MDAnalysis code that builds the backbone (N, CA, C; Angstrom):
import MDAnalysis as mda
import numpy as np

u = mda.Universe.empty(231, n_residues=77, atom_resindex=np.repeat(np.arange(77), 3), trajectory=True)
u.add_TopologyAttr("name", ["N", "CA", "C"] * 77)
u.add_TopologyAttr("resid", np.arange(1, 78))
u.add_TopologyAttr("resname", ["ASP", "VAL", "GLY", "LEU", "SER", "ARG", "THR", "ARG", "LEU", "ALA", "GLU", "TYR", "ALA", "LYS", "ASP", "PHE", "VAL", "THR", "ASN", "GLY", "ALA", "LEU", "LEU", "GLU", "GLU", "GLN", "TYR", "ALA", "PHE", "THR", "ARG", "ALA", "LEU", "PHE", "GLU", "VAL", "LEU", "ASP", "GLU", "LEU", "GLY", "TYR", "ALA", "LEU", "VAL", "LEU", "ILE", "SER", "LEU", "GLY", "PRO", "LEU", "GLU", "LEU", "VAL", "HIS", "ALA", "ILE", "ALA", "GLU", "ARG", "MET", "GLY", "PHE", "HIS", "HIS", "ALA", "ILE", "GLY", "ASN", "ILE", "ILE", "GLU", "THR", "ASP", "GLU", "ALA"])
u.atoms.positions = np.array([
    [78.315, 77.881, 106.588],
    [78.345, 78.702, 107.637],
    [78.274, 77.815, 109.137],
    [79.243, 78.545, 109.815],
    [79.186, 77.926, 111.389],
    [78.689, 78.976, 112.280],
    [77.976, 78.615, 113.215],
    [77.646, 79.611, 114.034],
    [76.326, 80.083, 114.284],
    [76.007, 80.886, 115.099],
    [74.363, 81.254, 115.175],
    [74.244, 82.811, 115.739],
    [73.552, 83.519, 115.069],
    [73.569, 85.129, 115.434],
    [72.799, 84.977, 116.672],
    [73.005, 86.344, 117.159],
    [72.526, 86.493, 118.586],
    [70.973, 86.335, 118.664],
    [70.425, 87.210, 117.293],
    [69.148, 87.209, 117.301],
    [68.583, 85.990, 117.412],
    [69.125, 84.854, 116.590],
    [68.456, 83.729, 116.403],
    [68.630, 82.774, 117.702],
    [69.706, 83.026, 118.419],
    [70.006, 82.224, 119.702],
    [68.808, 82.822, 120.657],
    [68.778, 84.157, 120.587],
    [67.625, 84.799, 121.758],
    [66.264, 83.988, 121.185],
    [65.952, 83.896, 119.899],
    [64.631, 83.243, 119.462],
    [64.644, 81.755, 120.077],
    [65.682, 80.921, 120.044],
    [65.766, 79.572, 120.355],
    [65.808, 79.607, 122.030],
    [66.044, 80.507, 122.387],
    [66.037, 80.359, 124.161],
    [64.734, 80.875, 124.630],
    [64.120, 81.737, 123.928],
    [62.807, 82.078, 124.050],
    [61.768, 80.873, 123.798],
    [62.000, 80.178, 122.766],
    [61.119, 79.156, 122.566],
    [61.494, 77.864, 123.510],
    [62.676, 77.863, 124.008],
    [63.209, 76.840, 124.755],
    [62.282, 77.149, 126.161],
    [62.326, 78.240, 126.571],
    [61.707, 78.715, 127.892],
    [60.219, 78.509, 127.796],
    [59.783, 79.047, 126.810],
    [58.098, 78.939, 126.419],
    [57.704, 77.653, 126.463],
    [58.473, 76.737, 125.640],
    [57.395, 75.458, 125.308],
    [58.092, 74.371, 126.130],
    [58.949, 74.682, 127.160],
    [59.464, 73.428, 127.882],
    [58.872, 73.665, 129.367],
    [58.880, 72.402, 129.891],
    [58.233, 72.165, 131.161],
    [59.355, 72.207, 132.124],
    [60.710, 72.507, 131.977],
    [61.704, 72.578, 132.876],
    [61.411, 73.652, 134.085],
    [60.741, 74.685, 133.615],
    [60.843, 75.689, 134.806],
    [59.530, 75.464, 135.701],
    [58.641, 74.864, 135.013],
    [57.450, 74.419, 135.978],
    [57.569, 73.293, 136.711],
    [58.296, 72.375, 136.238],
    [58.686, 70.870, 137.086],
    [59.608, 71.165, 138.123],
    [60.709, 72.220, 138.182],
    [61.799, 72.329, 138.936],
    [61.721, 73.475, 139.896],
    [62.296, 73.463, 140.861],
    [62.853, 74.669, 141.547],
    [61.537, 74.969, 142.234],
    [60.732, 74.195, 142.914],
    [59.782, 74.656, 143.579],
    [60.107, 75.338, 144.741],
    [61.128, 74.878, 145.734],
    [61.309, 75.590, 146.774],
    [61.942, 77.123, 146.514],
    [62.915, 76.870, 145.335],
    [63.275, 78.215, 145.028],
    [62.340, 79.060, 144.672],
    [61.324, 78.719, 144.101],
    [60.392, 79.709, 143.419],
    [59.775, 80.146, 144.465],
    [59.278, 79.548, 145.428],
    [58.646, 80.041, 146.822],
    [59.482, 80.916, 147.388],
    [60.771, 80.820, 147.559],
    [61.581, 81.667, 148.325],
    [61.642, 82.755, 147.446],
    [61.748, 82.928, 146.258],
    [61.773, 84.146, 145.375],
    [60.568, 84.894, 145.665],
    [59.423, 84.498, 145.648],
    [58.092, 85.254, 145.867],
    [58.387, 85.855, 147.250],
    [58.838, 85.329, 148.578],
    [58.719, 86.066, 149.479],
    [59.737, 87.105, 149.455],
    [60.718, 86.840, 148.958],
    [61.845, 87.833, 148.783],
    [61.326, 89.023, 147.795],
    [60.797, 88.544, 146.676],
    [60.279, 89.837, 145.881],
    [59.378, 90.741, 146.756],
    [58.294, 90.061, 147.919],
    [57.355, 90.609, 148.372],
    [58.171, 91.594, 149.619],
    [59.317, 91.070, 150.102],
    [60.087, 91.828, 150.828],
    [60.890, 93.088, 150.174],
    [61.016, 93.023, 148.949],
    [61.499, 94.421, 148.287],
    [62.942, 93.923, 147.751],
    [63.418, 92.687, 147.882],
    [64.867, 92.266, 147.544],
    [64.617, 92.292, 145.811],
    [65.912, 92.647, 145.294],
    [66.157, 92.335, 143.875],
    [66.443, 91.075, 143.413],
    [65.869, 90.398, 142.632],
    [65.982, 89.187, 142.220],
    [66.983, 89.186, 141.039],
    [68.280, 88.587, 141.332],
    [69.625, 88.448, 139.857],
    [69.746, 87.368, 139.738],
    [69.607, 86.614, 138.614],
    [69.881, 85.468, 138.163],
    [71.434, 85.546, 137.464],
    [72.414, 84.756, 138.236],
    [73.857, 84.972, 137.726],
    [74.004, 83.438, 136.953],
    [74.454, 83.310, 135.956],
    [74.872, 82.003, 135.282],
    [76.080, 82.181, 134.329],
    [76.825, 81.082, 134.033],
    [77.827, 81.061, 133.039],
    [77.327, 80.863, 131.680],
    [75.974, 80.707, 131.213],
    [75.404, 80.392, 130.322],
    [75.256, 81.873, 129.406],
    [75.022, 81.467, 128.174],
    [74.859, 82.680, 127.131],
    [73.539, 83.539, 127.825],
    [74.180, 84.665, 127.802],
    [72.874, 85.958, 128.081],
    [71.607, 85.930, 127.632],
    [71.587, 85.471, 126.329],
    [70.372, 85.435, 125.708],
    [69.475, 84.231, 126.194],
    [69.938, 83.061, 126.679],
    [69.317, 82.046, 127.379],
    [69.011, 82.659, 128.982],
    [70.158, 83.031, 129.531],
    [69.900, 83.394, 130.795],
    [68.820, 84.673, 130.990],
    [68.718, 85.578, 130.134],
    [67.607, 86.578, 130.210],
    [66.295, 85.862, 130.044],
    [66.171, 85.093, 129.010],
    [64.843, 84.620, 128.958],
    [64.359, 83.648, 130.001],
    [65.401, 82.917, 130.760],
    [64.909, 82.315, 131.883],
    [64.470, 83.191, 132.943],
    [65.317, 83.980, 133.282],
    [65.061, 85.128, 134.301],
    [63.868, 85.671, 134.305],
    [63.488, 86.223, 132.957],
    [62.089, 86.724, 132.648],
    [61.045, 85.871, 132.986],
    [61.286, 84.751, 132.680],
    [59.979, 83.870, 132.828],
    [59.874, 83.431, 134.294],
    [61.040, 83.506, 135.230],
    [60.996, 83.241, 136.636],
    [60.808, 84.519, 137.216],
    [60.626, 85.389, 136.968],
    [60.598, 86.663, 137.598],
    [61.557, 87.380, 138.218],
    [62.798, 87.166, 137.780],
    [63.946, 87.894, 138.375],
    [63.759, 89.289, 137.559],
    [64.510, 90.320, 138.255],
    [64.674, 91.531, 138.049],
    [65.826, 91.851, 137.350],
    [67.016, 91.054, 136.967],
    [67.968, 91.279, 136.559],
    [68.597, 89.972, 136.185],
    [69.444, 89.729, 134.963],
    [70.093, 88.709, 134.547],
    [71.789, 89.103, 134.571],
    [72.689, 88.131, 134.799],
    [73.835, 88.196, 134.121],
    [74.376, 86.962, 133.568],
    [75.120, 87.169, 132.443],
    [75.322, 85.791, 131.825],
    [76.751, 86.121, 130.921],
    [76.980, 85.128, 130.206],
    [78.084, 85.293, 129.007],
    [77.608, 85.983, 127.896],
    [78.567, 86.789, 127.412],
    [78.321, 87.300, 125.978],
    [79.148, 86.426, 125.092],
    [78.383, 85.818, 124.238],
    [79.108, 84.887, 123.267],
    [79.920, 85.922, 122.300],
    [81.195, 85.378, 122.028],
    [82.017, 86.220, 120.853],
    [81.124, 85.882, 119.585],
    [81.224, 86.784, 118.834],
    [80.518, 86.913, 117.330],
    [81.537, 87.548, 116.555],
    [81.422, 87.512, 115.419],
    [81.861, 88.282, 114.419],
    [81.022, 88.810, 113.491],
    [81.349, 89.490, 112.325],
    [80.358, 89.915, 111.280],
    [79.524, 89.294, 110.507],
    [79.751, 87.869, 110.609],
    [78.955, 86.908, 109.808],
    [77.871, 86.408, 110.896],
])
């Protein structure tokens, strides 16, 4: 078999975001800016060319209100 189910991809994305230090070590200025904008009532939207499952997991972890990403083509398998 080739490929990965959407469910499995979402699980991998959640594991990556939960277990990786990537988000903790990076984007210190951006994170501070997000906090200010959130307090001012702005809607925070993460837009990426990455797969929606990964973009959604990152957005949730970083406190975004919405996420926009690519929907990966799948088939019945």
